[in-house]
Structures are given as structure tokens and as C-alpha cells.
N, C-alpha and C positions, 0 to 999 in steps of 0.2 A: 800172805799164798794169794791166787788170784782167783773169781769170779766168773763165773763161766751160765750165764742164765739160759733157762728152760730155752729164747725162743732165741739166742745164737746159734744153744746145740740143731733146733729143730731146724734151722736156715739149712746151717753148715749140711744137714744130713741132706733137704731136701736137693741144693744144688751139684748134690754129688751124686743125690740118684737121679737128676734130669742129664745129669754127665754123662753118668755109664750108659742110660736109656739113650742116646742122640747121639755117643760119640765111639770109634772102632779102636782104640789106641795104636797109634801111627807104623810101629811094629807089627802087629797082629794086620793091619794093612799091606807093611811090606812083604811080607809075608807069604798073603794071599794073594798080590800080583808077582813072585816068585813062581808059587805053584801055576799059577794060572798060564804063563809063559810055556814052566816042565809039563804041565797035563797032556796026553795023549789024544783024551780019552773026550770027543765030540757033545757028553754030557755033561763029563768032568770041568771041566771046560764054560758050559753056558751056568752052572750051578756056580763055578765060580766067580764066574765076570755078575749072575744074580746077585750074591754077597755083597761086592763088592759096589755094586749100584744102588743096595738096600742102604749102602753108610752113609754114598753121598746123599742120597735123597734122606736119611736120616737129618744129617748136620745137619743138611739148610732149608730143612722141611722145619725142621721139629718135634721131628716124631719117633717114637719108638721104633729102633732100630727092626726089630724084630715084632711083628704085633704080634705070633702070640705069646710072646714072654710077658708081656705087659700084664698080665695078674700082677703084683708088686705095683701100680699104678693103686688096682685096689687098697691094697691092706697100707699102703702109707693115707689113704685119703680119711 
């Protein structure tokens, strides 16, 4: 039987947690970009552009995709 240490679990959970906070799945980004093309409302286009831009910033600067959902980082400390 393989032994897994608490430290290994902690490290993997941290890695996955950070990944989900910094990156949106590429499939979802493609759907958002398609929705942006198809959207006719100026307000709808603006919102979709903000979501896409927010993901780009989060990925490049390693900050949470959506700041109002950052409560999980408090729970993990």
C-alpha cells in the first residue's frame, strides 16, 4: 500500500486551490469569447469583456479571478 503524507495532501490541495483561483478553464474562456461575439447588448458585451479581462489579469498576476469570492483563502489559512 502506498503511503501519502499529510504534507503531500496539503501541498496538492494548495496547488489545486491556487490554480482554480487564478485560471478559468480554456473551454469556458472559449465559450465566453463566443458569447461576446454573439452578444448584441452593449452592457452584455461590456460585462463579458470584463470577465475575460479579469481572467487574463488573474492568470498573469496570480491574483484571485474574482475578488469577492476570495473568502476561501481565509478558510485555508
